[in-house]
Structures are given as C-alpha cells and as structure tokens.
N, C-alpha and C positions, 0 to 999 in steps of 0.2 A: 326513447333511446337511453340506455344506461349511461351514466356519467363516466367519461373516460378519465383514467388516472392510474397512479401506482401508489403503493404504500411502502415506505422504507423507514425502518426504525420507529414505527409508531406514528409517522406523519403521512397524511394523504396529500398527494400532489395531483391537482386536477388540470385538465386541458382547458385553456382559456376560452375555447370555442363554445363551451357549454356552461360557462360561468353564470350567464343570465338565468338559466333554467334551474340552477342548483337550489334556490330557496324553496321551490315547490316540492323538492324531494328530500329535504333535510331530515325530516322525521323518519321516513322510510329507509333512507340510507343509514341513519344511525342505528335503527332497529336491525338492519341487515348485518352491519358490522358487529353489533353486540351478539347476534345469534351465531355468527361465524367464529367468534372468539378472537384472541389476539392474533396479529399477523404472523406468518411463519418466519422464523429466523433459525440459524444454526444454534445448537445448544451451547457451543463454545466456538468462538472465532479467534484464531491465533494468527498474528501477522508478524512477519520478519523481513528485515532487509537482507539482501545477499551478503555473503562474506566479503572480506576485504578484497578488492579487485586490484589488478595491476595499475589501473588508472588512479585509484585512490592513493596508491603509493607515490606515483609520479606527481600528482597534484600536490600532495603534502610537501614533497621536495621542492617543487616549483614555488609554492607559496612562501616557504621558508627562505628561499633564495631571491625572491622577487623576480623570478624568471618570466620571460615573455612568451614562452612556449613549453610544450611537453612533448617528449619523444613518442607520440602515439600516432600511427598512420591508419589504423583500422577504423571501421565504423564503431560508433558507441555500442551498438547492439552486439558486436563481436568481441568485446573486451572480456577476458577470462578472469578467474580468481587468481590471486597471488597464492603462494604456498601457505602463508598464514591464513588466508581466507579459506583454503581447503581445510585447514585444521579447525577453524571456527565452525565450518559446516559439519564436521564430524562431531564436535561438541554439541551443536544444535541437535543432531540426531540422537545423541545419548540422552540429552534432556527430554526430547520427544518420547523416547522409550521409557523414561522414568516417570512420566505423567500417570496419574490414576487412569484406569482403563476407560472410564466414562469421558475423560477429557482428551484422550489420545486420538488425534486426527486419523481418519481412515480415508480422507479425501484431501487432495492437494491441488490448489489452483496457483499457477505460476506465470510470471512474465516470461516471454519467449527469449529474452536476451541471454547470451551465453553465461554471464556471471550468475544470473538467477537460476537458470537451468542446471548449472553445475552445483549450486548450493542445494537445490531440491534433490538432485540425484545422489549427492554424497550423504546428505542428512537421511534420506530414505534408506539408502544402503546400510547406514549405521543402525538405524532403528530396526530395520528388518533383520539384520545380523544378530541383534539382541533378542529376536523373537517377539518384538512388540507390535509389529505391523506385518501384513502379508508381503512376501517378496514380490508378488504380482501386482501390487498396488500401482495404479497408473497415475501419472501427473497430467493435469489438464492445463495446457498452455493458452493464455488469453492475452492478446495484444493490448487490451485496456489496462493491464497492470504494468505496462512498460514504464520506463523512466521518463521524466519530463524532457521534452525536446527543446533545445536551446537555440536552434536556428543558427544565425550568424555568430553567436557567442559560444557555440559548441567547441569543446576542447581548448578553451582559452582561459589561462589563469587570470586572477583578479588584476594583476599588473598589466596584462595584455589588453584587457577590456578597457581599463582606464587610458591606456596609451593609444590603442587603435580605434576605439569606439567611445570617445569621451561624451558625445551627445547621448548615446545609449546608456552609459553609466549614470549620467545625470538624470535621465528619464526614469531609470530604474530606482534611484533613490527617491525621486518625487512620487512615483506611483506606488511603491512598496511591492514586496514579492507576491502578494496575493493577486494583484491586478496587472503587474508589469508583464507584457508579452514581447519578447525580443523578436525582431524581424525573422519570419520563418519558423518561429518557435511557439512555445506555450507559456501561459501564466500558470500559477498555482491553481487559479480558479478553473482554467481549462482542464487541468488534471482532475480536479474535484468532480467535474461533470462526468468523465469516464469512470471514475471511482464509484459514483452513484449508480451508473449503469451496470457495472459488474456486480455491485452489491445486490441489486435487485435479482440478478440471476443466481447468485450464490444463495440468497435467502430462499428463493423458490425451489432450488434444486437440492439444497443441503439442509432443509428444515429439520430441526430436531437432532442433528448430527454435528459432531465436532469437525472443524475444517481448518486447514492451514493455508494461508496466503503467503507466497514468497515473491517479494517485489523489491522496490527501491526506496530510497530515503523520502523523496517527495511523495510517492504513491502512498506509503505508510502514513506519512504526515497528513495527507488529505483524507485518508481513512479515518483518522482520529477527528479531524475537522468535521467530517460529515456525521460520524456516529455520535460524537459527544457534543455536537451542535455548538462549536466554539465560535467566539467572535474573532474578528481580525486581530484584535489586540492579544487575545489569549493564544491564538495560533502563532503569531510572530514571537511570542515570549518563550515558546518551547525550544528546547535545545535540539540539535540535530539528531536524527535517528541513527543509532549505532549499528554497525555491521553485525548481523546475526543476533540482534536483540530480540526479545520476546515481548510482544504487546498482546494482551488478552482481553476479550470481552465475553461476558456470559449472558445468556438469555434470561430475561426477567420481565414478566408482564408484557410480552410482545416486543420488547426492545432489547438491543444488545448494550449492556451496561459495562463500563470499564472495570476491569479487575486488576490489571497491572499495565505499566507503560514503559517501554524502552529499557527493559531490564537485561543485564548481561552477566549476572552472577554465574550462570551455567557455562560461561566461556573461560572461567579461571584456569581450567586445565588445558586450554588451547594455546598457552604460551603468550 
C-alpha cells in the first residue's frame, strides 16, 4: 500500500499509521519523487489583508481611550470596509494591474467575510477596468481563509479583556499567541492548520500560475509562518500585517520562496 501523505512547500508529511513500513520503501519513494520532479506550486503567490474595516477604526479609537467596549453589534463576518479601506482596495487593484504580465494573478482565493469580499471585488474591478485582468474573472471563496475566531474575547478591546476576563488575560500572556486558545476560539496554531490545508489545494489547483489570496491579518501571518518555516520566536517578532499590504512568494525548486513581506508602498495614493 502506498504511503499516505501530502507535500507542502517541499516537505512531505506522512500519516503515522504507515510510519513503521516507511523504511522498506525509502529508496523507491525517493526515486519516485525524483522522477516526478519538484512538487507543484503557483508560479507566484500574493497574499493581502483586507482594507481597513469599520471595526479596525472603532478598535483604534477604543484602545486609545482605554474603552471597555466598541459600538459593533454585527457578526465579525459581516463587518464592512471603511471608506479609507475602499480606497486602499482601489490602490491594491491599480498595483495588481501594474504587475508584469507573468506575475499578474488570474486567480483569486478569498475569505468569505464581508471585508475581504469587498476588498477582492473592488481590487478586481479596478484591475479589470485598467484592462489588466478579465472582467469575468471569478473569485473563489474559501472559509479556511477566514479570520481567527476569538470566542469569548470577540469584539473586546484590551482593557475589557483585562477587566472582564483577568484569568484569560493571564493565561494568554503565559501561553503566548501561537498556542493560546480562548474559550470558544482559536489559537494561531489552529489557524495555521487550516492555512496548511488551503495551501495544499492552492498548490494543486494553481500550479505554475500566479494567484492572489485575500485574507486577514492572522491568516496572512500564519501563511508566512508555514511557508517560511518560522520558529515561534521569529513569528512573534513580526510586526502586524497591514491593511491591503502585499506579501509575495515565488516558485523556486519546488518551494515558494519569500520575495517581499507586508509592503504598502502601493497605497501611498490611497490617502
């Protein structure tokens, strides 16, 4: 029976049920991998966080004031872009249109949340309006690209977490963001698991083609964690992912290698 497993970014992940039999097939498996060539990956992978959302604005105001709440009653999934976020998405579309033809995504995978869907729609309309991509280009929505779920801490500013959930705030500091899972929510590591899953599908379906992922700060952060094989220390040292920033990886030897990270120079004309 063939060894079960998947390949992501040059690393083979096996199913533990067949680990005992693996030594007897090592030579044959290595020969098969060599004959098949490098694993399929997109030629270029571009990841962006959605434009500024109305919640981003409210949380900035709350954090500055030390407020214990934000005036948001909708689900996290239903939060739209702010006016400035719409302008950022337009700037992202102009940047997309200005890329070299070989780097210009003709495929878009997107979180189904409103703010990401709006970002993708606006950026695509801008790029298509400039004649850079087909007007008929479709966006593929995938729930695995959604934002981190925070459970009982959702929609709570830092001051409210410390005030209303002091035990959770202490546990969060002790565990660190990679492994801390709030009640009813996810850790960064949980998000990394679904990022690995969606990457396998992206690599299989978009092999040799440029692709754009429109997601969230934590999702893009975990994308880098997975693709660049970061340690926990390297991961937590990174600055937050900026709205409508561009992070780019290029195919090289069967792996996606980093080309740029969290860059926002293309947003200068967005105000």
